[in-house]
VMD Tcl script that builds the backbone (N, CA, C; Angstrom):
set m [mol new atoms 267]
animate dup $m
set s [atomselect $m all]
$s set {name element resname resid chain x y z} {
  {N N MET 1 A -2.854 -25.989 -20.360}
  {CA C MET 1 A -2.361 -26.239 -21.692}
  {C C MET 1 A -1.956 -27.702 -21.844}
  {N N LEU 2 A -1.317 -28.260 -20.842}
  {CA C LEU 2 A -0.884 -29.649 -20.891}
  {C C LEU 2 A -2.085 -30.584 -21.044}
  {N N MET 3 A -3.145 -30.306 -20.319}
  {CA C MET 3 A -4.337 -31.152 -20.401}
  {C C MET 3 A -4.988 -31.036 -21.778}
  {N N ARG 4 A -5.018 -29.845 -22.340}
  {CA C ARG 4 A -5.572 -29.672 -23.696}
  {C C ARG 4 A -4.743 -30.444 -24.719}
  {N N LYS 5 A -3.435 -30.361 -24.588}
  {CA C LYS 5 A -2.560 -31.085 -25.518}
  {C C LYS 5 A -2.761 -32.586 -25.419}
  {N N ALA 6 A -3.164 -33.043 -24.229}
  {CA C ALA 6 A -3.437 -34.468 -24.035}
  {C C ALA 6 A -4.832 -34.844 -24.528}
  {N N GLY 7 A -5.584 -33.860 -25.008}
  {CA C GLY 7 A -6.916 -34.120 -25.522}
  {C C GLY 7 A -7.980 -34.237 -24.456}
  {N N LEU 8 A -7.700 -33.718 -23.265}
  {CA C LEU 8 A -8.660 -33.802 -22.173}
  {C C LEU 8 A -9.525 -32.550 -22.128}
  {N N TRP 9 A -10.819 -32.748 -21.917}
  {CA C TRP 9 A -11.742 -31.633 -21.749}
  {C C TRP 9 A -11.803 -31.306 -20.269}
  {N N PHE 10 A -11.803 -30.041 -19.946}
  {CA C PHE 10 A -11.907 -29.637 -18.543}
  {C C PHE 10 A -12.586 -28.289 -18.440}
  {N N GLU 11 A -13.026 -27.991 -17.244}
  {CA C GLU 11 A -13.653 -26.717 -16.944}
  {C C GLU 11 A -13.008 -26.174 -15.682}
  {N N VAL 12 A -12.717 -24.898 -15.664}
  {CA C VAL 12 A -12.138 -24.246 -14.492}
  {C C VAL 12 A -13.264 -23.618 -13.687}
  {N N LEU 13 A -13.350 -23.966 -12.417}
  {CA C LEU 13 A -14.366 -23.419 -11.526}
  {C C LEU 13 A -13.697 -22.710 -10.356}
  {N N ASP 14 A -14.244 -21.581 -9.975}
  {CA C ASP 14 A -13.731 -20.839 -8.819}
  {C C ASP 14 A -14.244 -21.495 -7.547}
  {N N SER 15 A -13.347 -21.761 -6.629}
  {CA C SER 15 A -13.728 -22.404 -5.369}
  {C C SER 15 A -14.356 -21.420 -4.386}
  {N N HIS 16 A -14.076 -20.153 -4.555}
  {CA C HIS 16 A -14.540 -19.095 -3.645}
  {C C HIS 16 A -13.997 -19.294 -2.225}
  {N N VAL 17 A -12.871 -19.967 -2.099}
  {CA C VAL 17 A -12.229 -20.153 -0.796}
  {C C VAL 17 A -11.578 -18.833 -0.394}
  {N N ASP 18 A -11.828 -18.397 0.819}
  {CA C ASP 18 A -11.212 -17.181 1.347}
  {C C ASP 18 A -9.808 -17.557 1.832}
  {N N GLU 19 A -8.829 -17.311 0.981}
  {CA C GLU 19 A -7.457 -17.736 1.287}
  {C C GLU 19 A -6.891 -17.032 2.511}
  {N N GLU 20 A -7.178 -15.757 2.668}
  {CA C GLU 20 A -6.644 -15.022 3.821}
  {C C GLU 20 A -7.228 -15.556 5.123}
  {N N ALA 21 A -8.529 -15.835 5.133}
  {CA C ALA 21 A -9.163 -16.375 6.345}
  {C C ALA 21 A -8.625 -17.771 6.643}
  {N N ASN 22 A -8.439 -18.564 5.594}
  {CA C ASN 22 A -7.900 -19.907 5.766}
  {C C ASN 22 A -6.476 -19.836 6.317}
  {N N GLN 23 A -5.679 -18.928 5.781}
  {CA C GLN 23 A -4.310 -18.766 6.253}
  {C C GLN 23 A -4.289 -18.323 7.713}
  {N N ALA 24 A -5.161 -17.411 8.084}
  {CA C ALA 24 A -5.224 -16.939 9.477}
  {C C ALA 24 A -5.652 -18.058 10.418}
  {N N ALA 25 A -6.571 -18.898 9.969}
  {CA C ALA 25 A -7.072 -19.998 10.802}
  {C C ALA 25 A -6.058 -21.129 10.937}
  {N N ASN 26 A -5.074 -21.136 10.055}
  {CA C ASN 26 A -4.074 -22.204 10.055}
  {C C ASN 26 A -2.666 -21.650 10.230}
  {N N SER 27 A -2.521 -20.642 11.071}
  {CA C SER 27 A -1.235 -19.957 11.235}
  {C C SER 27 A -0.139 -20.848 11.805}
  {N N GLU 28 A -0.521 -21.984 12.413}
  {CA C GLU 28 A 0.484 -22.884 12.980}
  {C C GLU 28 A 1.150 -23.770 11.924}
  {N N LEU 29 A 0.596 -23.786 10.715}
  {CA C LEU 29 A 1.135 -24.652 9.664}
  {C C LEU 29 A 2.389 -24.053 9.042}
  {N N THR 30 A 3.256 -24.924 8.557}
  {CA C THR 30 A 4.409 -24.466 7.786}
  {C C THR 30 A 3.906 -23.971 6.435}
  {N N PRO 31 A 4.698 -23.189 5.706}
  {CA C PRO 31 A 4.259 -22.749 4.379}
  {C C PRO 31 A 3.862 -23.921 3.466}
  {N N ALA 32 A 4.631 -24.991 3.475}
  {CA C ALA 32 A 4.305 -26.148 2.629}
  {C C ALA 32 A 2.981 -26.781 3.055}
  {N N GLU 33 A 2.763 -26.887 4.351}
  {CA C GLU 33 A 1.508 -27.461 4.847}
  {C C GLU 33 A 0.321 -26.551 4.515}
  {N N LEU 34 A 0.540 -25.250 4.584}
  {CA C LEU 34 A -0.525 -24.299 4.284}
  {C C LEU 34 A -0.954 -24.397 2.820}
  {N N VAL 35 A 0.001 -24.528 1.925}
  {CA C VAL 35 A -0.319 -24.655 0.501}
  {C C VAL 35 A -1.148 -25.916 0.262}
  {N N VAL 36 A -0.793 -27.007 0.922}
  {CA C VAL 36 A -1.576 -28.244 0.798}
  {C C VAL 36 A -2.976 -28.042 1.364}
  {N N GLU 37 A -3.077 -27.397 2.517}
  {CA C GLU 37 A -4.374 -27.128 3.136}
  {C C GLU 37 A -5.263 -26.301 2.204}
  {N N LEU 38 A -4.705 -25.263 1.605}
  {CA C LEU 38 A -5.478 -24.422 0.699}
  {C C LEU 38 A -5.933 -25.202 -0.537}
  {N N ALA 39 A -5.051 -26.012 -1.095}
  {CA C ALA 39 A -5.426 -26.824 -2.260}
  {C C ALA 39 A -6.543 -27.800 -1.903}
  {N N GLN 40 A -6.452 -28.411 -0.735}
  {CA C GLN 40 A -7.503 -29.343 -0.300}
  {C C GLN 40 A -8.828 -28.609 -0.083}
  {N N ALA 41 A -8.772 -27.437 0.526}
  {CA C ALA 41 A -9.993 -26.658 0.751}
  {C C ALA 41 A -10.640 -26.278 -0.580}
  {N N LYS 42 A -9.827 -25.905 -1.550}
  {CA C LYS 42 A -10.344 -25.553 -2.873}
  {C C LYS 42 A -10.969 -26.768 -3.553}
  {N N ALA 43 A -10.295 -27.905 -3.472}
  {CA C ALA 43 A -10.821 -29.132 -4.088}
  {C C ALA 43 A -12.157 -29.518 -3.462}
  {N N GLN 44 A -12.245 -29.453 -2.147}
  {CA C GLN 44 A -13.489 -29.815 -1.466}
  {C C GLN 44 A -14.625 -28.849 -1.828}
  {N N ALA 45 A -14.318 -27.568 -1.925}
  {CA C ALA 45 A -15.339 -26.576 -2.268}
  {C C ALA 45 A -15.861 -26.798 -3.688}
  {N N VAL 46 A -14.970 -27.086 -4.616}
  {CA C VAL 46 A -15.399 -27.327 -5.992}
  {C C VAL 46 A -16.132 -28.658 -6.094}
  {N N ALA 47 A -15.657 -29.679 -5.389}
  {CA C ALA 47 A -16.325 -30.984 -5.417}
  {C C ALA 47 A -17.768 -30.871 -4.935}
  {N N ALA 48 A -18.029 -29.948 -4.033}
  {CA C ALA 48 A -19.388 -29.749 -3.538}
  {C C ALA 48 A -20.284 -29.089 -4.596}
  {N N GLN 49 A -19.672 -28.471 -5.607}
  {CA C GLN 49 A -20.416 -27.788 -6.667}
  {C C GLN 49 A -20.770 -28.703 -7.838}
  {N N VAL 50 A -20.040 -29.804 -7.975}
  {CA C VAL 50 A -20.197 -30.670 -9.151}
  {C C VAL 50 A -20.474 -32.104 -8.726}
  {N N SER 51 A -20.985 -32.868 -9.666}
  {CA C SER 51 A -21.156 -34.295 -9.400}
  {C C SER 51 A -20.541 -35.067 -10.561}
  {N N ASP 52 A -20.089 -36.259 -10.283}
  {CA C ASP 52 A -19.523 -37.126 -11.313}
  {C C ASP 52 A -18.377 -36.451 -12.072}
  {N N ALA 53 A -17.442 -35.894 -11.325}
  {CA C ALA 53 A -16.310 -35.216 -11.955}
  {C C ALA 53 A -15.042 -35.458 -11.152}
  {N N LEU 54 A -13.941 -35.475 -11.838}
  {CA C LEU 54 A -12.632 -35.513 -11.193}
  {C C LEU 54 A -12.234 -34.074 -10.919}
  {N N VAL 55 A -11.921 -33.763 -9.682}
  {CA C VAL 55 A -11.543 -32.407 -9.308}
  {C C VAL 55 A -10.044 -32.371 -9.050}
  {N N ILE 56 A -9.380 -31.459 -9.725}
  {CA C ILE 56 A -7.951 -31.235 -9.531}
  {C C ILE 56 A -7.795 -29.811 -9.016}
  {N N ALA 57 A -7.117 -29.662 -7.904}
  {CA C ALA 57 A -6.929 -28.334 -7.325}
  {C C ALA 57 A -5.463 -28.134 -6.980}
  {N N ALA 58 A -5.069 -26.880 -6.928}
  {CA C ALA 58 A -3.687 -26.555 -6.585}
  {C C ALA 58 A -3.652 -25.187 -5.914}
  {N N ASP 59 A -2.528 -24.895 -5.323}
  {CA C ASP 59 A -2.311 -23.577 -4.763}
  {C C ASP 59 A -0.820 -23.295 -4.817}
  {N N SER 60 A -0.481 -22.041 -4.813}
  {CA C SER 60 A 0.928 -21.657 -4.764}
  {C C SER 60 A 1.064 -20.388 -3.940}
  {N N MET 61 A 2.176 -20.302 -3.258}
  {CA C MET 61 A 2.503 -19.119 -2.480}
  {C C MET 61 A 4.008 -18.899 -2.610}
  {N N VAL 62 A 4.432 -17.715 -2.281}
  {CA C VAL 62 A 5.850 -17.382 -2.336}
  {C C VAL 62 A 6.317 -17.052 -0.924}
  {N N LEU 63 A 7.356 -17.734 -0.482}
  {CA C LEU 63 A 7.992 -17.426 0.795}
  {C C LEU 63 A 9.244 -16.619 0.476}
  {N N PHE 64 A 9.251 -15.367 0.889}
  {CA C PHE 64 A 10.364 -14.488 0.570}
  {C C PHE 64 A 10.730 -13.657 1.779}
  {N N ASP 65 A 11.961 -13.754 2.172}
  {CA C ASP 65 A 12.489 -12.927 3.254}
  {C C ASP 65 A 11.649 -13.068 4.527}
  {N N GLY 66 A 11.192 -14.281 4.782}
  {CA C GLY 66 A 10.436 -14.557 5.993}
  {C C GLY 66 A 8.950 -14.263 5.914}
  {N N SER 67 A 8.486 -13.750 4.785}
  {CA C SER 67 A 7.062 -13.449 4.616}
  {C C SER 67 A 6.458 -14.367 3.564}
  {N N LEU 68 A 5.207 -14.762 3.804}
  {CA C LEU 68 A 4.491 -15.649 2.901}
  {C C LEU 68 A 3.488 -14.822 2.104}
  {N N TYR 69 A 3.537 -14.956 0.777}
  {CA C TYR 69 A 2.680 -14.175 -0.105}
  {C C TYR 69 A 1.800 -15.079 -0.948}
  {N N GLY 70 A 0.509 -14.753 -0.972}
  {CA C GLY 70 A -0.430 -15.412 -1.881}
  {C C GLY 70 A -0.531 -14.579 -3.145}
  {N N ASN 71 A -1.617 -14.760 -3.861}
  {CA C ASN 71 A -1.816 -14.001 -5.092}
  {C C ASN 71 A -1.956 -12.516 -4.774}
  {N N PRO 72 A -1.294 -11.667 -5.554}
  {CA C PRO 72 A -1.451 -10.227 -5.336}
  {C C PRO 72 A -2.882 -9.808 -5.675}
  {N N LEU 73 A -3.402 -8.867 -4.936}
  {CA C LEU 73 A -4.784 -8.430 -5.139}
  {C C LEU 73 A -4.961 -7.570 -6.378}
  {N N ASP 74 A -3.895 -6.912 -6.800}
  {CA C ASP 74 A -3.983 -6.068 -7.996}
  {C C ASP 74 A -2.576 -5.883 -8.574}
  {N N PRO 75 A -2.476 -5.322 -9.773}
  {CA C PRO 75 A -1.167 -5.152 -10.418}
  {C C PRO 75 A -0.173 -4.320 -9.612}
  {N N GLU 76 A -0.661 -3.326 -8.880}
  {CA C GLU 76 A 0.252 -2.489 -8.091}
  {C C GLU 76 A 0.895 -3.291 -6.967}
  {N N VAL 77 A 0.117 -4.131 -6.298}
  {CA C VAL 77 A 0.669 -4.992 -5.249}
  {C C VAL 77 A 1.708 -5.928 -5.855}
  {N N ALA 78 A 1.422 -6.476 -7.022}
  {CA C ALA 78 A 2.373 -7.358 -7.702}
  {C C ALA 78 A 3.663 -6.604 -8.031}
  {N N ARG 79 A 3.529 -5.376 -8.539}
  {CA C ARG 79 A 4.708 -4.575 -8.891}
  {C C ARG 79 A 5.576 -4.305 -7.672}
  {N N VAL 80 A 4.956 -3.928 -6.552}
  {CA C VAL 80 A 5.699 -3.646 -5.325}
  {C C VAL 80 A 6.419 -4.900 -4.839}
  {N N ARG 81 A 5.742 -6.034 -4.847}
  {CA C ARG 81 A 6.370 -7.283 -4.399}
  {C C ARG 81 A 7.562 -7.648 -5.279}
  {N N LEU 82 A 7.348 -7.591 -6.595}
  {CA C LEU 82 A 8.431 -7.945 -7.503}
  {C C LEU 82 A 9.608 -6.994 -7.379}
  {N N SER 83 A 9.328 -5.730 -7.180}
  {CA C SER 83 A 10.394 -4.742 -6.982}
  {C C SER 83 A 11.178 -5.049 -5.711}
  {N N ARG 84 A 10.477 -5.397 -4.639}
  {CA C ARG 84 A 11.127 -5.729 -3.377}
  {C C ARG 84 A 12.027 -6.974 -3.557}
  {N N MET 85 A 11.490 -7.956 -4.254}
  {CA C MET 85 A 12.251 -9.191 -4.472}
  {C C MET 85 A 13.447 -8.932 -5.376}
  {N N HIS 86 A 13.248 -8.123 -6.407}
  {CA C HIS 86 A 14.326 -7.828 -7.348}
  {C C HIS 86 A 15.484 -7.126 -6.643}
  {N N SER 87 A 15.165 -6.260 -5.694}
  {CA C SER 87 A 16.214 -5.503 -5.008}
  {C C SER 87 A 17.123 -6.391 -4.165}
  {N N LYS 88 A 16.692 -7.613 -3.863}
  {CA C LYS 88 A 17.486 -8.531 -3.051}
  {C C LYS 88 A 18.509 -9.294 -3.895}
  {N N PHE 89 A 18.384 -9.209 -5.209}
  {CA C PHE 89 A 19.278 -10.006 -6.058}
  {C C PHE 89 A 20.225 -9.171 -6.848}
}
mol reanalyze $m
mol bondsrecalc $m
mol representation Tube
mol addrep $m
């Protein structure tokens, strides 16, 4: 939305990065380092798909109660996670 408000045209492309495999291969990284690694992997994968383009990539994860969570696979997983987190507050 911010980019649209700035009058910039953009296209969203799926990187097809396997986040779980990447996380398993980089288990020695801290959560902050892992998020950077995933964002870089996504940027590189998309850059390989396009030419003459600026690629912006990002990633986010939630560290809660000692566990690191990526995007929930479906609404039920999201509901269970949010319920677990809500019960702590």
